[in-house]
C-alpha positions in Angstrom: -18.9 -13.8 -9.9 -16.4 -11.0 -10.6 -17.2 -9.2 -13.8 -15.2 -7.2 -16.3 -14.5 -3.5 -15.3 -16.6 -2.1 -18.1 -19.7 -2.7 -15.9 -21.5 -4.3 -18.8 -21.8 -7.7 -17.0 -20.6 -9.3 -20.2 -19.9 -12.5 -18.3 -16.1 -12.3 -18.5 -14.5 -12.8 -15.2 -12.3 -9.9 -14.0 -8.8 -11.0 -13.7 -7.7 -10.8 -10.0 -5.2 -8.2 -9.1 -2.7 -7.9 -6.4 -2.1 -5.0 -4.0 0.2 -3.3 -6.6 -2.5 -3.3 -9.2 -0.9 -6.0 -11.3 -2.0 -9.5 -12.1 -2.2 -11.8 -9.1 0.7 -14.2 -8.9 0.6 -17.7 -7.3 1.5 -17.9 -3.6 2.2 -21.6 -3.1 1.5 -25.0 -4.5 3.6 -26.9 -2.0 1.8 -26.7 0.4 -1.2 -26.0 -1.7 -2.8 -22.8 -0.4 -5.6 -20.4 -1.1 -9.3 -20.4 -0.3 -9.9 -22.3 -3.6 -6.8 -24.5 -2.9 -5.4 -23.5 -6.3 -2.1 -22.0 -5.0 -3.5 -18.5 -5.3 -4.8 -15.9 -2.7 -7.8 -15.1 -4.9 -11.1 -14.6 -3.1 -14.9 -14.4 -3.5 -18.0 -13.5 -1.4 -17.9 -17.1 -0.1 -14.4 -16.4 1.5 -15.7 -14.9 4.8 -12.2 -15.0 6.2 -10.5 -13.0 3.5 -7.6 -15.4 2.7 -5.8 -12.7 0.7 -2.4 -12.1 2.2 0.4 -14.3 0.9 2.5 -14.7 4.0 5.8 -16.3 4.6 5.5 -18.4 7.8 7.9 -17.9 10.8 8.1 -19.9 13.9 7.1 -16.8 15.9 4.0 -16.2 13.8 2.9 -19.9 13.9 3.2 -19.8 17.6 1.3 -16.4 17.7 -1.5 -17.8 15.5 -1.7 -21.0 17.6 -2.0 -18.9 20.8 -5.0 -17.0 19.2 -6.7 -20.3 18.4 -5.7 -20.9 14.8 -3.1 -23.8 14.9 -1.5 -23.7 11.4 1.5 -25.9 12.4 -0.2 -29.2 13.3 -1.0 -31.5 10.4 -4.6 -32.5 9.8 -4.5 -35.3 7.3 -8.3 -35.7 7.3 -8.5 -32.3 5.7 -5.5 -32.7 3.5 -3.6 -30.2 5.5 0.1 -31.0 6.0 0.7 -28.4 8.7 2.9 -25.3 8.0 6.6 -24.9 8.8 8.8 -21.7 8.8 9.5 -20.7 5.2 6.2 -22.0 3.8 4.0 -19.5 2.0 0.3 -19.4 2.9 -2.8 -17.4 2.0 -3.5 -15.9 5.4 -6.6 -14.2 6.4 -6.1 -10.4 6.1 -7.7 -9.6 9.5 -5.3 -12.2 11.2 -2.2 -10.6 9.5 -3.4 -7.1 10.8 -3.9 -8.6 14.2 -0.3 -10.0 14.1 0.9 -6.6 12.9 -0.7 -4.9 15.8 0.9 -7.5 18.2 4.3 -7.1 16.6 4.2 -10.6 15.2 3.4 -10.0 11.5 5.1 -12.4 9.0 6.7 -11.2 5.8 4.4 -11.0 2.7 4.7 -11.5 -1.0 3.0 -8.4 -2.5 2.7 -9.8 -6.0 0.7 -12.8 -4.6 -1.3 -10.8 -2.2 -4.9 -10.1 -3.4 -6.0 -6.4 -3.6 -8.8 -7.5 -1.3 -6.4 -7.4 1.6 -6.4 -3.6 1.4 -9.9 -3.7 3.0 -8.1 -4.7 6.3 -4.4 -3.8 5.9 -2.7 -0.6 4.8 -0.5 -0.9 1.7 2.3 0.9 3.5 2.3 -1.7 6.2 2.3 -4.6 3.7 5.1 -3.0 1.8 7.2 -2.7 5.1 7.0 -6.5 5.3 7.4 -7.3 1.6 9.9 -9.9 0.5 9.5 -9.0 -3.2 10.2 -5.3 -3.4 13.5 -4.3 -4.9 
């Protein structure tokens, strides 16, 4: 469990933060995303994939992901997964976003909905270059 920043272990969960250091905003409720399927790119120790980057799907990225063995576009109703389409927002694994960046296929990101944990895999400067929510 995440604890407050005072280090006293007082039992209060630490509020999740985005890569800008502010409160983490929702990524998508339709389709419902997130490791916890709560619409938010929050994470925990159980999230071994690091589903922390709120990415805006493109046809190119969906094809790239499929070619790397992660088909995000095909519906899987048995798992409640509708399949993603261009324009959908999805909590993407940070290492996958980094792979896509290195291959020239990175999708745009919503920084305010991207968990600070993404910074373990991705540089903030790279995320900012692909941001849809910077003025």
